C-alpha positions as CSV (number, residue, x, y, z in Angstrom):
1,X,0.0,0.0,0.0
2,X,1.4,3.4,-1.0
3,X,1.2,6.1,1.7
4,X,1.0,9.8,0.9
5,X,2.1,11.7,4.0
6,X,3.5,15.1,4.9
7,X,6.6,16.6,3.5
8,X,9.4,17.0,6.0
9,X,9.9,20.7,6.4
10,X,13.7,20.5,6.2
11,X,13.6,18.4,3.1
12,X,11.1,20.7,1.6
13,X,13.2,23.7,2.3
14,X,16.2,22.1,0.5
15,X,14.0,21.1,-2.4
16,X,12.6,24.6,-2.7
17,X,16.1,26.0,-2.6
18,X,17.1,23.7,-5.4
19,X,14.0,24.6,-7.4
20,X,14.7,28.3,-7.0
21,X,18.3,27.8,-8.2
22,X,17.1,26.0,-11.2
23,X,14.6,28.7,-11.9
24,X,17.3,31.3,-11.8
25,X,19.4,29.3,-14.2
26,X,16.7,29.0,-16.8
27,X,13.8,31.3,-17.3
28,X,12.5,29.0,-20.0
29,X,11.5,26.5,-17.3
30,X,8.2,28.4,-16.9
31,X,7.9,27.7,-13.2
32,X,4.7,28.4,-11.4
33,X,4.7,32.1,-10.5
34,X,2.4,35.0,-9.6
35,X,2.4,38.5,-10.9
36,X,1.4,41.1,-8.3
37,X,-0.8,44.1,-8.3
38,X,1.1,45.7,-5.4
39,X,4.6,45.8,-4.0
40,X,6.6,42.5,-4.0
41,X,10.2,42.0,-3.0
42,X,11.6,39.6,-5.6
43,X,14.6,38.8,-3.5
44,X,12.5,37.7,-0.5
45,X,9.7,36.1,-2.6
46,X,11.3,34.9,-5.9
47,X,8.2,33.3,-7.2
48,X,6.3,36.6,-7.1
49,X,7.0,39.4,-9.6
50,X,5.6,42.9,-9.4
51,X,3.9,44.2,-12.5
52,X,4.9,47.6,-13.9
53,X,1.9,50.0,-13.5
54,X,1.1,52.1,-16.6
55,X,-1.7,54.7,-16.6
56,X,-2.6,57.4,-19.1
57,X,-0.5,59.8,-17.1
58,X,2.5,57.6,-16.7
59,X,5.9,58.5,-18.0
60,X,6.9,56.1,-20.8
61,X,10.6,56.8,-20.0
62,X,10.1,55.6,-16.4
63,X,8.0,52.6,-17.5
64,X,10.7,51.6,-20.0
65,X,13.4,51.8,-17.3
66,X,11.3,49.8,-14.8
67,X,10.7,47.1,-17.4
68,X,14.4,46.9,-18.3
69,X,15.2,45.9,-14.7
70,X,13.0,42.8,-15.0
71,X,14.2,39.5,-16.3
72,X,12.7,38.0,-19.5
73,X,9.4,36.4,-18.9
74,X,8.6,38.7,-16.0
75,X,8.2,42.0,-17.8
76,X,4.4,42.5,-17.2
77,X,2.6,45.8,-17.7
78,X,-0.5,46.4,-15.5
79,X,-2.5,48.7,-17.7
80,X,-4.3,50.7,-15.0
81,X,-7.6,52.3,-16.2
82,X,-6.0,52.6,-19.6
83,X,-9.0,51.4,-21.7
84,X,-11.9,51.5,-19.3
85,X,-13.7,54.1,-21.4
86,X,-14.0,51.7,-24.3
87,X,-17.7,51.1,-23.5
88,X,-18.3,54.4,-21.8
89,X,-17.3,57.1,-24.4
90,X,-19.7,60.1,-24.2
91,X,-20.1,60.1,-27.9
92,X,-21.5,56.5,-27.9
93,X,-24.2,57.1,-25.3
94,X,-27.9,56.5,-26.0
95,X,-29.6,58.8,-28.3
96,X,-33.2,60.1,-28.1
97,X,-35.3,61.1,-31.1
98,X,-36.3,64.7,-31.1
99,X,-39.9,65.6,-32.1
100,X,-38.8,67.7,-35.0
101,X,-36.3,65.1,-36.3
102,X,-32.7,64.2,-35.4
103,X,-31.4,62.9,-32.1
104,X,-29.7,64.1,-29.0
105,X,-27.2,62.3,-26.8
106,X,-28.2,61.3,-23.2
107,X,-26.0,60.5,-20.2
108,X,-26.9,56.8,-20.4
109,X,-24.4,54.5,-21.8
110,X,-25.5,51.6,-24.0
111,X,-24.0,48.8,-26.1
112,X,-22.5,51.1,-28.7
113,X,-18.7,51.5,-28.7
114,X,-17.8,53.0,-32.1
115,X,-16.1,56.1,-30.7
116,X,-14.8,54.2,-27.8
117,X,-13.0,51.7,-30.0
118,X,-11.5,54.5,-32.1
119,X,-10.3,56.5,-29.1
120,X,-8.8,53.6,-27.2
121,X,-7.1,52.2,-30.4
122,X,-5.3,55.5,-30.9
123,X,-4.3,55.6,-27.3
124,X,-2.9,52.0,-27.4
125,X,-1.1,52.7,-30.7
126,X,0.6,55.7,-29.1
127,X,1.7,53.7,-26.2
128,X,3.1,50.7,-28.0
129,X,4.8,53.0,-30.6
130,X,6.3,55.0,-27.7
131,X,7.5,51.9,-25.8
132,X,9.0,50.2,-28.9
133,X,10.7,53.5,-29.7
134,X,12.3,53.3,-26.3
135,X,13.3,49.7,-26.9
136,X,11.2,48.5,-24.0
137,X,10.7,44.7,-23.9
138,X,7.2,43.7,-22.7
139,X,6.2,40.1,-22.1
140,X,2.6,40.7,-21.1
141,X,-0.2,43.3,-21.0
142,X,-2.7,42.9,-18.2
143,X,-5.9,44.9,-18.3
144,X,-8.6,45.4,-15.7
145,X,-11.5,46.8,-17.7
146,X,-14.6,46.0,-15.7
147,X,-16.8,48.6,-17.5
148,X,-18.4,45.9,-19.6
149,X,-21.8,45.3,-21.2
150,X,-23.0,42.8,-18.6
151,X,-26.7,43.2,-17.8
152,X,-25.9,44.1,-14.2
153,X,-24.4,47.4,-15.4
154,X,-27.9,48.4,-16.6
155,X,-30.3,46.7,-14.2
156,X,-29.9,49.1,-11.3
157,X,-30.1,52.3,-13.4
158,X,-33.6,53.6,-13.7
159,X,-34.8,53.9,-17.3
160,X,-31.6,52.4,-18.8
161,X,-33.4,49.7,-20.7
162,X,-36.0,52.1,-22.1
163,X,-33.3,54.5,-23.3
164,X,-31.4,51.7,-25.0
165,X,-34.6,50.3,-26.6
166,X,-35.6,53.8,-27.7
167,X,-32.3,54.5,-29.4
168,X,-32.8,54.6,-33.2
169,X,-29.8,52.2,-33.5
170,X,-31.2,49.5,-31.3
171,X,-33.5,47.8,-33.8
172,X,-30.6,47.1,-36.2
173,X,-28.3,46.0,-33.4
174,X,-30.9,43.8,-31.8
175,X,-31.7,42.0,-35.1
176,X,-28.0,41.4,-35.8
177,X,-27.4,39.9,-32.4
178,X,-30.6,37.8,-32.2
179,X,-32.0,39.9,-29.3
180,X,-35.7,41.0,-29.1
181,X,-36.8,44.5,-29.9
182,X,-38.5,44.8,-26.5
183,X,-35.9,44.7,-23.7
184,X,-37.5,47.2,-21.3
185,X,-40.6,45.5,-20.2
186,X,-40.4,44.3,-16.6
187,X,-41.9,41.0,-17.6
188,X,-39.0,40.1,-19.9
189,X,-35.9,41.9,-18.4
190,X,-35.4,41.3,-14.7
191,X,-32.7,39.7,-12.5
192,X,-32.1,36.2,-13.7
193,X,-34.6,36.2,-16.5
194,X,-34.0,34.4,-19.8
195,X,-33.4,37.7,-21.5
196,X,-31.0,38.8,-18.7
197,X,-28.8,35.7,-19.5
198,X,-29.2,36.0,-23.2
199,X,-28.1,39.7,-23.2
200,X,-25.1,38.9,-20.9
201,X,-24.0,36.0,-23.0
202,X,-24.1,37.8,-26.4
203,X,-22.8,41.1,-25.1
204,X,-19.7,39.4,-23.7
205,X,-18.8,38.5,-27.2
206,X,-19.5,42.0,-28.5
207,X,-17.4,43.6,-25.8
208,X,-14.4,41.2,-26.2
209,X,-14.5,41.7,-30.0
210,X,-14.3,45.5,-29.4
211,X,-11.5,45.0,-27.0
212,X,-9.6,42.9,-29.6
213,X,-10.1,45.6,-32.3
214,X,-9.1,48.5,-30.0
215,X,-6.4,46.9,-27.8
216,X,-5.1,43.5,-29.0
217,X,-4.9,44.3,-32.7
218,X,-2.7,47.4,-32.3
219,X,-0.4,45.7,-29.7
220,X,0.5,42.6,-31.8
221,X,2.5,44.4,-34.7
222,X,4.8,46.0,-32.1
223,X,4.9,43.1,-29.6
224,X,4.2,39.9,-31.5
225,X,6.0,37.9,-28.9
226,X,3.9,39.0,-25.9
227,X,2.8,35.8,-24.3
228,X,0.0,37.2,-22.3
229,X,-2.6,39.8,-23.3
230,X,-5.5,39.5,-20.9
231,X,-8.5,41.3,-19.3
232,X,-10.0,40.7,-16.0
233,X,-13.0,38.2,-16.1
234,X,-12.8,37.7,-19.9
235,X,-13.4,34.1,-20.6
236,X,-15.9,31.8,-22.5
237,X,-18.6,30.2,-20.4
238,X,-21.4,28.2,-22.1
239,X,-24.0,25.6,-20.9
240,X,-23.6,23.1,-19.4
241,X,-20.3,24.3,-17.9
242,X,-21.4,27.5,-16.1
243,X,-20.8,28.0,-12.4
244,X,-23.1,30.1,-10.2
245,X,-21.6,33.6,-9.7
246,X,-21.4,35.5,-6.4
247,X,-25.2,35.9,-6.4
248,X,-25.9,32.3,-7.5
249,X,-26.8,33.2,-11.1
250,X,-25.6,31.0,-14.0
251,X,-24.1,33.6,-16.2
252,X,-22.9,32.6,-19.7
253,X,-20.4,34.4,-21.9
254,X,-20.6,33.5,-25.6
255,X,-17.2,34.8,-26.6
256,X,-14.0,33.6,-28.2
257,X,-12.1,35.7,-25.6
258,X,-9.9,38.8,-25.6
259,X,-6.2,38.6,-26.3
260,X,-4.3,35.5,-25.7
261,X,-5.5,34.2,-22.3
262,X,-8.8,33.6,-20.4
263,X,-8.8,35.5,-17.1
264,X,-11.1,34.9,-14.1
265,X,-11.2,35.7,-10.4
266,X,-11.1,32.9,-7.9
267,X,-11.6,34.8,-4.7
268,X,-14.4,32.6,-3.6
269,X,-16.9,35.4,-3.0
270,X,-20.4,34.6,-1.6
271,X,-23.8,36.2,-1.2
272,X,-26.6,34.1,0.2
273,X,-27.9,33.0,-3.2
274,X,-24.7,31.4,-4.1
275,X,-24.6,28.9,-1.2
276,X,-27.9,27.4,-2.2
277,X,-26.7,27.1,-5.8
278,X,-23.4,25.5,-5.0
279,X,-24.2,23.1,-2.2
280,X,-26.4,20.0,-2.3
281,X,-27.6,18.7,1.1
282,X,-26.4,19.8,4.5
283,X,-23.6,22.2,4.9
284,X,-20.3,20.3,4.8
285,X,-18.2,20.0,8.0
286,X,-15.7,22.4,6.4
287,X,-18.5,25.0,6.1
288,X,-18.6,27.7,3.5
289,X,-14.9,27.6,3.0
290,X,-15.1,24.1,1.6
291,X,-18.1,25.1,-0.5
292,X,-16.1,28.0,-1.9
293,X,-13.1,25.9,-2.7
294,X,-15.3,23.3,-4.5
295,X,-17.1,26.1,-6.5
296,X,-13.7,27.5,-7.6
297,X,-12.5,24.2,-9.0
298,X,-15.9,23.7,-10.6
299,X,-15.5,27.1,-12.2
300,X,-11.9,26.5,-13.4
301,X,-12.9,23.2,-15.0
302,X,-15.9,24.8,-16.6
303,X,-13.8,27.5,-18.1
304,X,-11.5,24.9,-19.6
305,X,-14.3,22.8,-21.0
306,X,-15.8,25.9,-22.6
307,X,-12.6,26.9,-24.4
308,X,-9.8,24.3,-23.9
309,X,-7.4,25.8,-26.4
310,X,-6.5,29.0,-24.5
311,X,-4.2,29.5,-21.5
312,X,-5.9,30.3,-18.2
313,X,-5.0,33.0,-15.7
314,X,-6.4,33.2,-12.2
315,X,-6.8,36.3,-10.0
316,X,-6.3,35.4,-6.4
317,X,-6.4,37.3,-3.1
318,X,-4.1,37.3,-0.1
319,X,-4.6,34.9,2.8
320,X,-5.7,37.8,5.1
321,X,-7.5,40.0,2.5
322,X,-9.8,42.5,4.1
323,X,-12.7,42.0,1.7
324,X,-14.9,44.7,3.2
325,X,-12.9,47.4,1.5
326,X,-13.4,45.9,-2.0
327,X,-16.8,44.2,-1.7
328,X,-18.7,45.4,1.4
329,X,-21.2,42.8,2.7
330,X,-19.8,40.0,0.6
331,X,-18.4,36.9,2.3
332,X,-14.9,35.6,1.3
333,X,-14.8,32.3,3.3
334,X,-11.4,31.2,1.9
335,X,-9.7,34.1,3.5
336,X,-7.8,33.1,6.7
337,X,-8.8,29.5,6.1
338,X,-6.8,26.4,5.6
339,X,-8.6,26.0,2.3
340,X,-7.0,29.2,1.0
341,X,-3.8,27.2,0.2
342,X,-5.7,24.3,-1.2
343,X,-7.4,26.8,-3.6
344,X,-4.0,27.8,-5.0
345,X,-2.7,24.2,-5.2
346,X,-5.9,22.8,-6.8
347,X,-6.1,25.6,-9.4
348,X,-2.5,25.1,-10.4
349,X,-3.0,21.3,-10.7
350,X,-6.2,21.9,-12.7
351,X,-4.3,23.7,-15.4
352,X,-4.0,27.4,-14.4
353,X,-1.0,28.9,-16.2
354,X,-0.5,32.2,-14.5
355,X,-1.6,33.7,-11.1
356,X,-2.4,37.4,-10.9
357,X,-2.2,38.4,-7.2
358,X,-4.6,41.2,-6.0
359,X,-2.3,42.4,-3.2
360,X,-3.3,46.0,-3.1
361,X,-1.5,48.4,-0.8
362,X,-3.6,50.7,1.4
363,X,-5.2,53.3,-0.9
364,X,-7.3,55.3,1.5
365,X,-6.1,57.5,4.5
366,X,-8.4,55.6,6.9
367,X,-6.8,52.3,6.1
368,X,-4.0,50.8,8.2
369,X,-1.1,50.1,5.8
370,X,0.2,47.4,8.1
371,X,-2.9,45.3,7.3
372,X,-2.6,45.5,3.5
373,X,-0.2,43.5,1.3
374,X,1.7,42.0,4.2
375,X,5.0,40.3,3.9
376,X,3.6,37.3,5.7
377,X,0.9,36.9,3.0
378,X,3.4,37.3,0.2
379,X,5.6,34.6,1.8
380,X,2.5,32.3,2.1
381,X,1.9,32.5,-1.6
382,X,5.5,32.3,-2.5
383,X,5.9,29.1,-0.4
384,X,2.9,27.5,-2.3
385,X,4.4,28.3,-5.6
386,X,7.8,26.9,-4.5
387,X,6.0,23.8,-3.4
388,X,4.3,23.4,-6.8
389,X,7.7,23.9,-8.5
390,X,9.1,21.0,-6.4
391,X,6.1,18.7,-6.9
392,X,5.4,19.5,-10.6
393,X,8.3,21.6,-11.9
394,X,6.7,23.4,-14.7
395,X,3.3,24.8,-15.9
396,X,4.0,22.9,-19.2
397,X,3.4,19.5,-17.5
398,X,0.3,17.9,-19.0
399,X,-2.9,18.3,-16.9
400,X,-5.2,15.4,-16.4
401,X,-8.6,16.7,-17.5
402,X,-11.2,15.7,-14.9
403,X,-14.9,16.4,-14.8
404,X,-16.4,19.2,-12.8
405,X,-17.1,18.3,-9.2
406,X,-20.6,17.6,-7.8
407,X,-22.1,20.0,-5.3
408,X,-22.0,17.2,-2.7
409,X,-18.4,16.1,-3.1
410,X,-16.3,16.0,0.1
411,X,-13.0,15.4,-1.7
412,X,-11.4,17.3,-4.6
413,X,-8.7,15.9,-6.8
414,X,-6.5,17.2,-9.6
415,X,-3.5,15.7,-11.4
416,X,-0.6,16.4,-13.7
417,X,1.7,14.0,-15.5
418,X,5.3,14.8,-14.5
419,X,7.9,12.9,-16.5
420,X,7.2,9.2,-15.8
421,X,4.9,9.8,-12.8
422,X,1.4,10.9,-12.0
423,X,1.2,13.6,-9.3
424,X,-2.2,14.2,-7.6
425,X,-3.3,16.8,-5.2
426,X,-6.2,15.7,-2.9
427,X,-8.2,18.2,-0.7
428,X,-10.5,17.0,2.0
429,X,-13.6,18.4,3.7
430,X,-13.2,18.6,7.4
431,X,-14.2,15.4,9.2
432,X,-12.4,13.1,6.8
433,X,-9.4,11.4,8.4
434,X,-8.2,9.5,5.4
435,X,-9.3,7.8,2.2
436,X,-8.3,4.7,0.3
437,X,-7.9,4.9,-3.5
438,X,-7.7,1.9,-5.8
439,X,-5.5,1.0,-8.8
440,X,-6.5,-1.1,-11.7
441,X,-3.8,-3.7,-10.8
442,X,-5.5,-4.4,-7.5
443,X,-3.3,-2.4,-5.3
444,X,-4.4,0.5,-3.1
445,X,-3.1,3.7,-1.6
446,X,-4.0,5.4,1.7
447,X,-4.2,9.1,1.5
448,X,-4.6,11.4,4.5
449,X,-4.5,15.2,5.2
450,X,-1.1,16.6,6.0
451,X,-0.4,18.1,9.4
452,X,-2.2,21.4,9.6
453,X,-3.4,21.2,6.0
454,X,-6.6,19.6,4.7
455,X,-4.8,18.0,1.6
456,X,-2.0,15.7,0.5
457,X,0.1,14.7,-2.5
458,X,0.1,11.3,-4.1
459,X,2.8,10.3,-6.6
460,X,3.1,7.1,-8.5
461,X,4.6,5.8,-11.8
462,X,2.5,6.1,-15.0
463,X,2.7,2.4,-15.3
464,X,-0.1,2.3,-12.7
465,X,-3.7,3.7,-13.2
466,X,-6.2,4.8,-10.6
467,X,-9.7,3.5,-10.9
468,X,-12.0,6.5,-11.7
469,X,-15.5,6.9,-10.3
470,X,-18.5,7.4,-12.5
471,X,-18.6,11.0,-13.8
472,X,-14.9,11.3,-14.0
473,X,-14.3,13.9,-11.3
474,X,-12.7,11.7,-8.7
475,X,-11.0,8.3,-8.3
476,X,-12.9,5.5,-6.7
477,X,-12.3,5.8,-3.0
478,X,-13.4,4.8,0.5
479,X,-13.6,7.7,2.9
480,X,-12.5,7.1,6.5
481,X,-14.2,9.6,8.9
482,X,-12.5,11.2,11.8
483,X,-11.6,14.6,13.2
């Protein structure tokens, strides 16, 4: 019987040191790494790399110098509020017909982006031309444009749907997108209605297409080798692979995506509606934190199933994130939980290529800087990435594509093939002391949570094969209860 136990801390430290040395020797190894929003000390946390912030007021000379100090593969630009007016250009806003003929602009934005695309495209062209003229090397462009065409952006604005519907351009656009002429009646457009989902799905594709024309297309001629060009929460999500969002709604995004990578948040945020949608039966022993971890892995696998060809990037939060400053009233059960680490490990083992770390420094006078972007939290993430580099070695290792977990599962499993071995990460709901898994040759393995962590590693040669349970999300196993 194989036994998967804890890693001796001294051995792990030596392995991590060797892994870091190998990483320094070869940037091509593509180790697991995270790119940070806020400050990160690369000497103290070598698996974290701070992105270079660029805003419309930034000095290109300074940005070029900052990028020149970074090694190849880590020259990431965080394009801060650089294109966020794409879908909010005043010249694109809804128009109202005048009694005597003609139209007048309103203050309500709608789904039109003609002037926005033209304006943003010129801005991006100036930027890449300026950076190329300064011989700046850029490996990645990361955008955070959350001013999208999602239905939620219009639901809470009184009269928004009527103004969009009354715009003389709407009939043509609606027909071209397969949307109805009537979008303002309360009987057809409401939270979670079929039209709500249809609008959100189709407008995701329209928005990403505009982003590609205005942003991606002008970048490529100047930086054809940029590996990552991505925008927050831009990914394809179609039925039956959708995961309930923070409110429990099954949003769909009918898009081929923006840029090169799909990008999604895996903060594990919860409002009451999401718990009901992501848990079947009694609340697990591990509580809402286990439910959030399971939902994140469900989401990551759904994103892959919906668009398997594109690399995946994951936005993650610190271990001690004070969520109230970013999302008041929203629960973040993974924070300060043992399942926070399992979230990182499971996402990586499920095929995430790049982590984007939301480690914001204090940005308001009333915030205590000592509680934001702490060194301890950066080390916690760096240690996990070092562990992945020991266990797996490279993001290029093949991922075993498993099915999405069921809402009642009490164990999560993910795997990669590493040279001649299979490496699995198992995560356990609280109350499970161990489990037995079965190989097709008749042998078994006992797996148990590590000391102080609700998960463990299992490694065996590819000459062996685990028996898989119906559905394909987990191996066949016998759970052993305990504290």
